[in-house]
PDBQT receptor file of N, H, CA, C and O in Angstrom, charges set to zero:
ATOM      1  N   UNK A   1       7.244  10.777 -27.575  1.00  0.00    +0.000 N 
ATOM      2  CA  UNK A   1       7.313   9.493 -26.914  1.00  0.00    +0.000 C 
ATOM      3  C   UNK A   1       8.759   9.218 -26.521  1.00  0.00    +0.000 C 
ATOM      4  O   UNK A   1       9.675   9.425 -27.317  1.00  0.00    +0.000 OA
ATOM      5  N   UNK A   2       8.954   8.763 -25.325  1.00  0.00    +0.000 N 
ATOM      6  H   UNK A   2       8.210   8.595 -24.679  1.00  0.00    +0.000 HD
ATOM      7  CA  UNK A   2      10.284   8.462 -24.829  1.00  0.00    +0.000 C 
ATOM      8  C   UNK A   2      10.693   7.073 -25.304  1.00  0.00    +0.000 C 
ATOM      9  O   UNK A   2      10.072   6.076 -24.934  1.00  0.00    +0.000 OA
ATOM     10  N   UNK A   3      11.736   7.010 -26.121  1.00  0.00    +0.000 N 
ATOM     11  H   UNK A   3      12.241   7.820 -26.421  1.00  0.00    +0.000 HD
ATOM     12  CA  UNK A   3      12.161   5.727 -26.670  1.00  0.00    +0.000 C 
ATOM     13  C   UNK A   3      13.270   5.080 -25.861  1.00  0.00    +0.000 C 
ATOM     14  O   UNK A   3      13.684   3.958 -26.151  1.00  0.00    +0.000 OA
ATOM     15  N   UNK A   4      13.754   5.788 -24.843  1.00  0.00    +0.000 N 
ATOM     16  H   UNK A   4      13.418   6.699 -24.607  1.00  0.00    +0.000 HD
ATOM     17  CA  UNK A   4      14.811   5.212 -24.015  1.00  0.00    +0.000 C 
ATOM     18  C   UNK A   4      14.239   4.079 -23.177  1.00  0.00    +0.000 C 
ATOM     19  O   UNK A   4      13.106   4.148 -22.700  1.00  0.00    +0.000 OA
ATOM     20  N   UNK A   5      15.043   3.036 -23.009  1.00  0.00    +0.000 N 
ATOM     21  H   UNK A   5      15.963   2.980 -23.397  1.00  0.00    +0.000 HD
ATOM     22  CA  UNK A   5      14.578   1.920 -22.184  1.00  0.00    +0.000 C 
ATOM     23  C   UNK A   5      14.662   2.311 -20.717  1.00  0.00    +0.000 C 
ATOM     24  O   UNK A   5      15.577   3.013 -20.287  1.00  0.00    +0.000 OA
ATOM     25  N   UNK A   6      13.688   1.839 -19.970  1.00  0.00    +0.000 N 
ATOM     26  H   UNK A   6      12.944   1.268 -20.319  1.00  0.00    +0.000 HD
ATOM     27  CA  UNK A   6      13.679   2.147 -18.546  1.00  0.00    +0.000 C 
ATOM     28  C   UNK A   6      14.728   1.310 -17.835  1.00  0.00    +0.000 C 
ATOM     29  O   UNK A   6      14.909   0.130 -18.135  1.00  0.00    +0.000 OA
ATOM     30  N   UNK A   7      15.404   1.927 -16.905  1.00  0.00    +0.000 N 
ATOM     31  H   UNK A   7      15.256   2.886 -16.662  1.00  0.00    +0.000 HD
ATOM     32  CA  UNK A   7      16.418   1.218 -16.139  1.00  0.00    +0.000 C 
ATOM     33  C   UNK A   7      15.743   0.561 -14.946  1.00  0.00    +0.000 C 
ATOM     34  O   UNK A   7      15.044   1.218 -14.174  1.00  0.00    +0.000 OA
ATOM     35  N   UNK A   8      15.956  -0.731 -14.804  1.00  0.00    +0.000 N 
ATOM     36  H   UNK A   8      16.523  -1.265 -15.432  1.00  0.00    +0.000 HD
ATOM     37  CA  UNK A   8      15.377  -1.464 -13.676  1.00  0.00    +0.000 C 
ATOM     38  C   UNK A   8      16.184  -1.142 -12.429  1.00  0.00    +0.000 C 
ATOM     39  O   UNK A   8      17.403  -1.314 -12.406  1.00  0.00    +0.000 OA
ATOM     40  N   UNK A   9      15.500  -0.675 -11.393  1.00  0.00    +0.000 N 
ATOM     41  H   UNK A   9      14.509  -0.536 -11.411  1.00  0.00    +0.000 HD
ATOM     42  CA  UNK A   9      16.179  -0.337 -10.155  1.00  0.00    +0.000 C 
ATOM     43  C   UNK A   9      16.098  -1.526  -9.210  1.00  0.00    +0.000 C 
ATOM     44  O   UNK A   9      15.007  -1.964  -8.846  1.00  0.00    +0.000 OA
ATOM     45  N   UNK A  10      17.234  -2.037  -8.820  1.00  0.00    +0.000 N 
ATOM     46  H   UNK A  10      18.120  -1.681  -9.115  1.00  0.00    +0.000 HD
ATOM     47  CA  UNK A  10      17.239  -3.169  -7.903  1.00  0.00    +0.000 C 
ATOM     48  C   UNK A  10      17.344  -2.662  -6.470  1.00  0.00    +0.000 C 
ATOM     49  O   UNK A  10      17.582  -1.479  -6.230  1.00  0.00    +0.000 OA
ATOM     50  N   UNK A  11      17.163  -3.566  -5.535  1.00  0.00    +0.000 N 
ATOM     51  H   UNK A  11      16.969  -4.528  -5.730  1.00  0.00    +0.000 HD
ATOM     52  CA  UNK A  11      17.243  -3.191  -4.123  1.00  0.00    +0.000 C 
ATOM     53  C   UNK A  11      18.643  -2.716  -3.764  1.00  0.00    +0.000 C 
ATOM     54  O   UNK A  11      18.807  -1.905  -2.853  1.00  0.00    +0.000 OA
ATOM     55  N   UNK A  12      19.640  -3.205  -4.461  1.00  0.00    +0.000 N 
ATOM     56  H   UNK A  12      19.507  -3.864  -5.201  1.00  0.00    +0.000 HD
ATOM     57  CA  UNK A  12      21.020  -2.811  -4.178  1.00  0.00    +0.000 C 
ATOM     58  C   UNK A  12      21.275  -1.358  -4.543  1.00  0.00    +0.000 C 
ATOM     59  O   UNK A  12      22.186  -0.731  -4.001  1.00  0.00    +0.000 OA
ATOM     60  N   UNK A  13      20.472  -0.812  -5.466  1.00  0.00    +0.000 N 
ATOM     61  H   UNK A  13      19.732  -1.320  -5.906  1.00  0.00    +0.000 HD
ATOM     62  CA  UNK A  13      20.650   0.574  -5.893  1.00  0.00    +0.000 C 
ATOM     63  C   UNK A  13      19.976   1.573  -4.959  1.00  0.00    +0.000 C 
ATOM     64  O   UNK A  13      20.242   2.772  -5.044  1.00  0.00    +0.000 OA
ATOM     65  N   UNK A  14      19.112   1.098  -4.076  1.00  0.00    +0.000 N 
ATOM     66  H   UNK A  14      18.896   0.124  -4.007  1.00  0.00    +0.000 HD
ATOM     67  CA  UNK A  14      18.394   1.993  -3.170  1.00  0.00    +0.000 C 
ATOM     68  C   UNK A  14      19.294   2.391  -2.000  1.00  0.00    +0.000 C 
ATOM     69  O   UNK A  14      20.160   1.620  -1.587  1.00  0.00    +0.000 OA
ATOM     70  N   UNK A  15      19.086   3.597  -1.471  1.00  0.00    +0.000 N 
ATOM     71  H   UNK A  15      18.383   4.223  -1.808  1.00  0.00    +0.000 HD
ATOM     72  CA  UNK A  15      19.897   4.019  -0.328  1.00  0.00    +0.000 C 
ATOM     73  C   UNK A  15      19.547   3.208   0.917  1.00  0.00    +0.000 C 
ATOM     74  O   UNK A  15      18.429   2.712   1.053  1.00  0.00    +0.000 OA
ATOM     75  N   UNK A  16      20.504   3.081   1.811  1.00  0.00    +0.000 N 
ATOM     76  H   UNK A  16      21.413   3.483   1.700  1.00  0.00    +0.000 HD
ATOM     77  CA  UNK A  16      20.308   2.284   3.026  1.00  0.00    +0.000 C 
ATOM     78  C   UNK A  16      19.201   2.865   3.897  1.00  0.00    +0.000 C 
ATOM     79  O   UNK A  16      18.527   2.124   4.612  1.00  0.00    +0.000 OA
ATOM     80  N   UNK A  17      19.005   4.181   3.849  1.00  0.00    +0.000 N 
ATOM     81  H   UNK A  17      19.553   4.783   3.268  1.00  0.00    +0.000 HD
ATOM     82  CA  UNK A  17      17.986   4.824   4.673  1.00  0.00    +0.000 C 
ATOM     83  C   UNK A  17      16.585   4.338   4.326  1.00  0.00    +0.000 C 
ATOM     84  O   UNK A  17      15.682   4.410   5.159  1.00  0.00    +0.000 OA
ATOM     85  N   UNK A  18      16.396   3.849   3.120  1.00  0.00    +0.000 N 
ATOM     86  H   UNK A  18      17.129   3.791   2.443  1.00  0.00    +0.000 HD
ATOM     87  CA  UNK A  18      15.088   3.361   2.689  1.00  0.00    +0.000 C 
ATOM     88  C   UNK A  18      14.641   2.160   3.515  1.00  0.00    +0.000 C 
ATOM     89  O   UNK A  18      13.444   1.972   3.730  1.00  0.00    +0.000 OA
ATOM     90  N   UNK A  19      15.576   1.355   3.975  1.00  0.00    +0.000 N 
ATOM     91  H   UNK A  19      16.549   1.508   3.800  1.00  0.00    +0.000 HD
ATOM     92  CA  UNK A  19      15.258   0.117   4.670  1.00  0.00    +0.000 C 
ATOM     93  C   UNK A  19      15.258   0.254   6.190  1.00  0.00    +0.000 C 
ATOM     94  O   UNK A  19      14.902  -0.692   6.893  1.00  0.00    +0.000 OA
ATOM     95  N   UNK A  20      15.646   1.404   6.699  1.00  0.00    +0.000 N 
ATOM     96  H   UNK A  20      15.934   2.173   6.128  1.00  0.00    +0.000 HD
ATOM     97  CA  UNK A  20      15.712   1.600   8.144  1.00  0.00    +0.000 C 
ATOM     98  C   UNK A  20      14.334   1.920   8.709  1.00  0.00    +0.000 C 
ATOM     99  O   UNK A  20      13.523   2.556   8.035  1.00  0.00    +0.000 OA
ATOM    100  N   UNK A  21      14.060   1.488   9.940  1.00  0.00    +0.000 N 
ATOM    101  H   UNK A  21      14.718   0.972  10.488  1.00  0.00    +0.000 HD
ATOM    102  CA  UNK A  21      12.782   1.845  10.568  1.00  0.00    +0.000 C 
ATOM    103  C   UNK A  21      12.782   3.318  10.961  1.00  0.00    +0.000 C 
ATOM    104  O   UNK A  21      13.840   3.945  11.010  1.00  0.00    +0.000 OA
ATOM    105  N   UNK A  22      11.610   3.874  11.242  1.00  0.00    +0.000 N 
ATOM    106  H   UNK A  22      10.751   3.365  11.203  1.00  0.00    +0.000 HD
ATOM    107  CA  UNK A  22      11.545   5.276  11.685  1.00  0.00    +0.000 C 
ATOM    108  C   UNK A  22      12.376   5.493  12.947  1.00  0.00    +0.000 C 
ATOM    109  O   UNK A  22      12.567   4.577  13.746  1.00  0.00    +0.000 OA
ATOM    110  N   UNK A  23      12.861   6.709  13.110  1.00  0.00    +0.000 N 
ATOM    111  H   UNK A  23      12.706   7.454  12.461  1.00  0.00    +0.000 HD
ATOM    112  CA  UNK A  23      13.771   7.007  14.210  1.00  0.00    +0.000 C 
ATOM    113  C   UNK A  23      13.086   7.057  15.571  1.00  0.00    +0.000 C 
ATOM    114  O   UNK A  23      13.683   6.668  16.575  1.00  0.00    +0.000 OA
ATOM    115  N   UNK A  24      11.850   7.527  15.619  1.00  0.00    +0.000 N 
ATOM    116  H   UNK A  24      11.365   7.843  14.804  1.00  0.00    +0.000 HD
ATOM    117  CA  UNK A  24      11.179   7.674  16.911  1.00  0.00    +0.000 C 
ATOM    118  C   UNK A  24      10.014   6.699  17.024  1.00  0.00    +0.000 C 
ATOM    119  O   UNK A  24       9.524   6.164  16.029  1.00  0.00    +0.000 OA
ATOM    120  N   UNK A  25       9.594   6.486  18.250  1.00  0.00    +0.000 N 
ATOM    121  H   UNK A  25       9.992   6.921  19.058  1.00  0.00    +0.000 HD
ATOM    122  CA  UNK A  25       8.467   5.596  18.509  1.00  0.00    +0.000 C 
ATOM    123  C   UNK A  25       7.178   6.181  17.928  1.00  0.00    +0.000 C 
ATOM    124  O   UNK A  25       6.333   5.444  17.420  1.00  0.00    +0.000 OA
ATOM    125  N   UNK A  26       7.032   7.496  18.002  1.00  0.00    +0.000 N 
ATOM    126  H   UNK A  26       7.718   8.095  18.414  1.00  0.00    +0.000 HD
ATOM    127  CA  UNK A  26       5.836   8.146  17.454  1.00  0.00    +0.000 C 
ATOM    128  C   UNK A  26       5.774   7.977  15.935  1.00  0.00    +0.000 C 
ATOM    129  O   UNK A  26       4.701   7.744  15.380  1.00  0.00    +0.000 OA
ATOM    130  N   UNK A  27       6.907   8.091  15.273  1.00  0.00    +0.000 N 
ATOM    131  H   UNK A  27       7.779   8.281  15.724  1.00  0.00    +0.000 HD
ATOM    132  CA  UNK A  27       6.937   7.916  13.819  1.00  0.00    +0.000 C 
ATOM    133  C   UNK A  27       6.624   6.471  13.445  1.00  0.00    +0.000 C 
ATOM    134  O   UNK A  27       5.980   6.213  12.428  1.00  0.00    +0.000 OA
ATOM    135  N   UNK A  28       7.079   5.536  14.265  1.00  0.00    +0.000 N 
ATOM    136  H   UNK A  28       7.602   5.745  15.091  1.00  0.00    +0.000 HD
ATOM    137  CA  UNK A  28       6.782   4.125  14.013  1.00  0.00    +0.000 C 
ATOM    138  C   UNK A  28       5.290   3.860  14.156  1.00  0.00    +0.000 C 
ATOM    139  O   UNK A  28       4.707   3.137  13.347  1.00  0.00    +0.000 OA
ATOM    140  N   UNK A  29       4.662   4.442  15.187  1.00  0.00    +0.000 N 
ATOM    141  H   UNK A  29       5.136   5.029  15.844  1.00  0.00    +0.000 HD
ATOM    142  CA  UNK A  29       3.216   4.275  15.367  1.00  0.00    +0.000 C 
ATOM    143  C   UNK A  29       2.443   4.924  14.232  1.00  0.00    +0.000 C 
ATOM    144  O   UNK A  29       1.443   4.378  13.765  1.00  0.00    +0.000 OA
ATOM    145  N   UNK A  30       2.903   6.088  13.786  1.00  0.00    +0.000 N 
ATOM    146  H   UNK A  30       3.715   6.531  14.165  1.00  0.00    +0.000 HD
ATOM    147  CA  UNK A  30       2.228   6.772  12.675  1.00  0.00    +0.000 C 
ATOM    148  C   UNK A  30       2.283   5.918  11.410  1.00  0.00    +0.000 C 
ATOM    149  O   UNK A  30       1.293   5.815  10.686  1.00  0.00    +0.000 OA
ATOM    150  N   UNK A  31       3.426   5.314  11.148  1.00  0.00    +0.000 N 
ATOM    151  H   UNK A  31       4.230   5.398  11.736  1.00  0.00    +0.000 HD
ATOM    152  CA  UNK A  31       3.555   4.459   9.967  1.00  0.00    +0.000 C 
ATOM    153  C   UNK A  31       2.700   3.202  10.111  1.00  0.00    +0.000 C 
ATOM    154  O   UNK A  31       2.107   2.738   9.138  1.00  0.00    +0.000 OA
ATOM    155  N   UNK A  32       2.638   2.656  11.316  1.00  0.00    +0.000 N 
ATOM    156  H   UNK A  32       3.120   3.033  12.107  1.00  0.00    +0.000 HD
ATOM    157  CA  UNK A  32       1.814   1.471  11.562  1.00  0.00    +0.000 C 
ATOM    158  C   UNK A  32       0.340   1.779  11.333  1.00  0.00    +0.000 C 
ATOM    159  O   UNK A  32      -0.374   0.987  10.719  1.00  0.00    +0.000 OA
ATOM    160  N   UNK A  33      -0.116   2.925  11.825  1.00  0.00    +0.000 N 
ATOM    161  H   UNK A  33       0.464   3.568  12.324  1.00  0.00    +0.000 HD
ATOM    162  CA  UNK A  33      -1.516   3.321  11.643  1.00  0.00    +0.000 C 
ATOM    163  C   UNK A  33      -1.829   3.500  10.158  1.00  0.00    +0.000 C 
ATOM    164  O   UNK A  33      -2.884   3.073   9.690  1.00  0.00    +0.000 OA
ATOM    165  N   UNK A  34      -0.917   4.126   9.419  1.00  0.00    +0.000 N 
ATOM    166  H   UNK A  34      -0.059   4.473   9.800  1.00  0.00    +0.000 HD
ATOM    167  CA  UNK A  34      -1.127   4.307   7.979  1.00  0.00    +0.000 C 
ATOM    168  C   UNK A  34      -1.238   2.958   7.268  1.00  0.00    +0.000 C 
ATOM    169  O   UNK A  34      -2.087   2.788   6.393  1.00  0.00    +0.000 OA
ATOM    170  N   UNK A  35      -0.393   2.009   7.636  1.00  0.00    +0.000 N 
ATOM    171  H   UNK A  35       0.297   2.148   8.347  1.00  0.00    +0.000 HD
ATOM    172  CA  UNK A  35      -0.438   0.690   7.004  1.00  0.00    +0.000 C 
ATOM    173  C   UNK A  35      -1.732  -0.043   7.329  1.00  0.00    +0.000 C 
ATOM    174  O   UNK A  35      -2.326  -0.669   6.451  1.00  0.00    +0.000 OA
ATOM    175  N   UNK A  36      -2.177   0.029   8.585  1.00  0.00    +0.000 N 
ATOM    176  H   UNK A  36      -1.695   0.537   9.299  1.00  0.00    +0.000 HD
ATOM    177  CA  UNK A  36      -3.415  -0.649   8.985  1.00  0.00    +0.000 C 
ATOM    178  C   UNK A  36      -4.615  -0.026   8.278  1.00  0.00    +0.000 C 
ATOM    179  O   UNK A  36      -5.482  -0.742   7.779  1.00  0.00    +0.000 OA
ATOM    180  N   UNK A  37      -4.668   1.297   8.234  1.00  0.00    +0.000 N 
ATOM    181  H   UNK A  37      -3.963   1.879   8.640  1.00  0.00    +0.000 HD
ATOM    182  CA  UNK A  37      -5.771   1.980   7.552  1.00  0.00    +0.000 C 
ATOM    183  C   UNK A  37      -5.764   1.639   6.064  1.00  0.00    +0.000 C 
ATOM    184  O   UNK A  37      -6.819   1.401   5.475  1.00  0.00    +0.000 OA
ATOM    185  N   UNK A  38      -4.589   1.614   5.462  1.00  0.00    +0.000 N 
ATOM    186  H   UNK A  38      -3.733   1.807   5.941  1.00  0.00    +0.000 HD
ATOM    187  CA  UNK A  38      -4.491   1.247   4.052  1.00  0.00    +0.000 C 
ATOM    188  C   UNK A  38      -4.985  -0.165   3.789  1.00  0.00    +0.000 C 
ATOM    189  O   UNK A  38      -5.667  -0.410   2.794  1.00  0.00    +0.000 OA
ATOM    190  N   UNK A  39      -4.646  -1.098   4.676  1.00  0.00    +0.000 N 
ATOM    191  H   UNK A  39      -4.092  -0.899   5.484  1.00  0.00    +0.000 HD
ATOM    192  CA  UNK A  39      -5.116  -2.482   4.529  1.00  0.00    +0.000 C 
ATOM    193  C   UNK A  39      -6.633  -2.563   4.668  1.00  0.00    +0.000 C 
ATOM    194  O   UNK A  39      -7.293  -3.268   3.905  1.00  0.00    +0.000 OA
ATOM    195  N   UNK A  40      -7.184  -1.842   5.642  1.00  0.00    +0.000 N 
ATOM    196  H   UNK A  40      -6.648  -1.270   6.263  1.00  0.00    +0.000 HD
ATOM    197  CA  UNK A  40      -8.632  -1.867   5.836  1.00  0.00    +0.000 C 
ATOM    198  C   UNK A  40      -9.368  -1.268   4.637  1.00  0.00    +0.000 C 
ATOM    199  O   UNK A  40     -10.397  -1.793   4.212  1.00  0.00    +0.000 OA
ATOM    200  N   UNK A  41      -8.844  -0.180   4.099  1.00  0.00    +0.000 N 
ATOM    201  H   UNK A  41      -8.007   0.247   4.444  1.00  0.00    +0.000 HD
ATOM    202  CA  UNK A  41      -9.458   0.435   2.920  1.00  0.00    +0.000 C 
ATOM    203  C   UNK A  41      -9.417  -0.540   1.745  1.00  0.00    +0.000 C 
ATOM    204  O   UNK A  41     -10.393  -0.666   1.005  1.00  0.00    +0.000 OA
ATOM    205  N   UNK A  42      -8.294  -1.225   1.574  1.00  0.00    +0.000 N 
ATOM    206  H   UNK A  42      -7.501  -1.123   2.175  1.00  0.00    +0.000 HD
ATOM    207  CA  UNK A  42      -8.179  -2.211   0.498  1.00  0.00    +0.000 C 
ATOM    208  C   UNK A  42      -9.206  -3.322   0.665  1.00  0.00    +0.000 C 
ATOM    209  O   UNK A  42      -9.844  -3.725  -0.307  1.00  0.00    +0.000 OA
ATOM    210  N   UNK A  43      -9.374  -3.822   1.890  1.00  0.00    +0.000 N 
ATOM    211  H   UNK A  43      -8.855  -3.494   2.679  1.00  0.00    +0.000 HD
ATOM    212  CA  UNK A  43     -10.334  -4.894   2.129  1.00  0.00    +0.000 C 
ATOM    213  C   UNK A  43     -11.768  -4.438   1.879  1.00  0.00    +0.000 C 
ATOM    214  O   UNK A  43     -12.574  -5.198   1.341  1.00  0.00    +0.000 OA
ATOM    215  N   UNK A  44     -12.092  -3.211   2.262  1.00  0.00    +0.000 N 
ATOM    216  H   UNK A  44     -11.438  -2.594   2.699  1.00  0.00    +0.000 HD
ATOM    217  CA  UNK A  44     -13.441  -2.690   2.024  1.00  0.00    +0.000 C 
ATOM    218  C   UNK A  44     -13.695  -2.564   0.525  1.00  0.00    +0.000 C 
ATOM    219  O   UNK A  44     -14.757  -2.953   0.039  1.00  0.00    +0.000 OA
ATOM    220  N   UNK A  45     -12.728  -2.022  -0.206  1.00  0.00    +0.000 N 
ATOM    221  H   UNK A  45     -11.866  -1.706   0.189  1.00  0.00    +0.000 HD
ATOM    222  CA  UNK A  45     -12.884  -1.888  -1.657  1.00  0.00    +0.000 C 
ATOM    223  C   UNK A  45     -13.007  -3.261  -2.305  1.00  0.00    +0.000 C 
ATOM    224  O   UNK A  45     -13.818  -3.446  -3.212  1.00  0.00    +0.000 OA
ATOM    225  N   UNK A  46     -12.217  -4.216  -1.855  1.00  0.00    +0.000 N 
ATOM    226  H   UNK A  46     -11.557  -4.065  -1.118  1.00  0.00    +0.000 HD
ATOM    227  CA  UNK A  46     -12.298  -5.570  -2.387  1.00  0.00    +0.000 C 
ATOM    228  C   UNK A  46     -13.654  -6.193  -2.084  1.00  0.00    +0.000 C 
ATOM    229  O   UNK A  46     -14.234  -6.860  -2.942  1.00  0.00    +0.000 OA
ATOM    230  N   UNK A  47     -14.165  -5.984  -0.874  1.00  0.00    +0.000 N 
ATOM    231  H   UNK A  47     -13.693  -5.442  -0.178  1.00  0.00    +0.000 HD
ATOM    232  CA  UNK A  47     -15.483  -6.498  -0.510  1.00  0.00    +0.000 C 
ATOM    233  C   UNK A  47     -16.586  -5.889  -1.346  1.00  0.00    +0.000 C 
ATOM    234  O   UNK A  47     -17.515  -6.587  -1.754  1.00  0.00    +0.000 OA
ATOM    235  N   UNK A  48     -16.498  -4.594  -1.606  1.00  0.00    +0.000 N 
ATOM    236  H   UNK A  48     -15.744  -4.027  -1.275  1.00  0.00    +0.000 HD
ATOM    237  CA  UNK A  48     -17.500  -3.927  -2.446  1.00  0.00    +0.000 C 
ATOM    238  C   UNK A  48     -17.443  -4.478  -3.866  1.00  0.00    +0.000 C 
ATOM    239  O   UNK A  48     -18.480  -4.733  -4.479  1.00  0.00    +0.000 OA
ATOM    240  N   UNK A  49     -16.239  -4.659  -4.384  1.00  0.00    +0.000 N 
ATOM    241  H   UNK A  49     -15.397  -4.451  -3.887  1.00  0.00    +0.000 HD
ATOM    242  CA  UNK A  49     -16.103  -5.191  -5.744  1.00  0.00    +0.000 C 
ATOM    243  C   UNK A  49     -16.681  -6.595  -5.842  1.00  0.00    +0.000 C 
ATOM    244  O   UNK A  49     -17.356  -6.920  -6.820  1.00  0.00    +0.000 OA
ATOM    245  N   UNK A  50     -16.427  -7.425  -4.847  1.00  0.00    +0.000 N 
ATOM    246  H   UNK A  50     -15.879  -7.162  -4.053  1.00  0.00    +0.000 HD
ATOM    247  CA  UNK A  50     -16.965  -8.790  -4.855  1.00  0.00    +0.000 C 
ATOM    248  C   UNK A  50     -18.484  -8.756  -4.749  1.00  0.00    +0.000 C 
ATOM    249  O   UNK A  50     -19.177  -9.482  -5.463  1.00  0.00    +0.000 OA
ATOM    250  N   UNK A  51     -19.005  -7.907  -3.851  1.00  0.00    +0.000 N 
ATOM    251  H   UNK A  51     -18.442  -7.317  -3.272  1.00  0.00    +0.000 HD
ATOM    252  CA  UNK A  51     -20.455  -7.824  -3.679  1.00  0.00    +0.000 C 
ATOM    253  C   UNK A  51     -21.136  -7.364  -4.966  1.00  0.00    +0.000 C 
ATOM    254  O   UNK A  51     -22.198  -7.875  -5.322  1.00  0.00    +0.000 OA
ATOM    255  N   UNK A  52     -20.539  -6.410  -5.657  1.00  0.00    +0.000 N 
ATOM    256  H   UNK A  52     -19.676  -5.995  -5.367  1.00  0.00    +0.000 HD
ATOM    257  CA  UNK A  52     -21.137  -5.904  -6.892  1.00  0.00    +0.000 C 
ATOM    258  C   UNK A  52     -21.060  -6.922  -8.023  1.00  0.00    +0.000 C 
ATOM    259  O   UNK A  52     -21.996  -7.041  -8.815  1.00  0.00    +0.000 OA
ATOM    260  N   UNK A  53     -19.964  -7.648  -8.106  1.00  0.00    +0.000 N 
ATOM    261  H   UNK A  53     -19.204  -7.552  -7.463  1.00  0.00    +0.000 HD
ATOM    262  CA  UNK A  53     -19.814  -8.591  -9.213  1.00  0.00    +0.000 C 
ATOM    263  C   UNK A  53     -20.562  -9.893  -8.979  1.00  0.00    +0.000 C 
ATOM    264  O   UNK A  53     -20.896 -10.585  -9.940  1.00  0.00    +0.000 OA
ATOM    265  N   UNK A  54     -20.834 -10.244  -7.730  1.00  0.00    +0.000 N 
ATOM    266  H   UNK A  54     -20.563  -9.681  -6.949  1.00  0.00    +0.000 HD
ATOM    267  CA  UNK A  54     -21.523 -11.498  -7.432  1.00  0.00    +0.000 C 
ATOM    268  C   UNK A  54     -23.019 -11.304  -7.227  1.00  0.00    +0.000 C 
ATOM    269  O   UNK A  54     -23.742 -12.277  -7.013  1.00  0.00    +0.000 OA
ATOM    270  N   UNK A  55     -23.489 -10.075  -7.289  1.00  0.00    +0.000 N 
ATOM    271  H   UNK A  55     -22.901  -9.285  -7.463  1.00  0.00    +0.000 HD
ATOM    272  CA  UNK A  55     -24.911  -9.808  -7.119  1.00  0.00    +0.000 C 
ATOM    273  C   UNK A  55     -25.375  -9.910  -5.680  1.00  0.00    +0.000 C 
ATOM    274  O   UNK A  55     -26.552 -10.168  -5.428  1.00  0.00    +0.000 OA
ATOM    275  N   UNK A  56     -24.477  -9.714  -4.738  1.00  0.00    +0.000 N 
ATOM    276  H   UNK A  56     -23.521  -9.504  -4.943  1.00  0.00    +0.000 HD
ATOM    277  CA  UNK A  56     -24.830  -9.767  -3.319  1.00  0.00    +0.000 C 
ATOM    278  C   UNK A  56     -25.465  -8.435  -2.938  1.00  0.00    +0.000 C 
ATOM    279  O   UNK A  56     -24.914  -7.372  -3.225  1.00  0.00    +0.000 OA
ATOM    280  N   UNK A  57     -26.624  -8.495  -2.291  1.00  0.00    +0.000 N 
ATOM    281  H   UNK A  57     -27.072  -9.358  -2.058  1.00  0.00    +0.000 HD
ATOM    282  CA  UNK A  57     -27.324  -7.283  -1.877  1.00  0.00    +0.000 C 
ATOM    283  C   UNK A  57     -27.149  -7.122  -0.377  1.00  0.00    +0.000 C 
ATOM    284  O   UNK A  57     -27.473  -8.024   0.396  1.00  0.00    +0.000 OA
ATOM    285  N   UNK A  58     -26.636  -5.970   0.027  1.00  0.00    +0.000 N 
ATOM    286  H   UNK A  58     -26.373  -5.237  -0.601  1.00  0.00    +0.000 HD
ATOM    287  CA  UNK A  58     -26.446  -5.670   1.446  1.00  0.00    +0.000 C 
ATOM    288  C   UNK A  58     -27.432  -4.579   1.811  1.00  0.00    +0.000 C 
ATOM    289  O   UNK A  58     -27.372  -3.475   1.269  1.00  0.00    +0.000 OA
ATOM    290  N   UNK A  59     -28.344  -4.882   2.729  1.00  0.00    +0.000 N 
ATOM    291  H   UNK A  59     -28.393  -5.779   3.169  1.00  0.00    +0.000 HD
ATOM    292  CA  UNK A  59     -29.319  -3.880   3.160  1.00  0.00    +0.000 C 
ATOM    293  C   UNK A  59     -29.009  -3.470   4.586  1.00  0.00    +0.000 C 
ATOM    294  O   UNK A  59     -28.682  -4.299   5.436  1.00  0.00    +0.000 OA
ATOM    295  N   UNK A  60     -29.120  -2.176   4.828  1.00  0.00    +0.000 N 
ATOM    296  H   UNK A  60     -29.385  -1.503   4.137  1.00  0.00    +0.000 HD
ATOM    297  CA  UNK A  60     -28.797  -1.641   6.153  1.00  0.00    +0.000 C 
ATOM    298  C   UNK A  60     -30.061  -1.261   6.864  1.00  0.00    +0.000 C 
ATOM    299  O   UNK A  60     -30.012  -0.788   8.000  1.00  0.00    +0.000 OA
TER     300      UNK A  60
């Protein structure tokens, strides 16, 4: 077991490159698509969890 305390990393400790936008327009679109898909997946999973816990029946 690791008994050392974890060091809290603040935003000031991160490299400046972490906060910069992608260099090309294609890379920016790729990142945007990943974020949108991730949000949609999260919403679908959240909807399924709510439907299962509330007893909502969805028939197709």
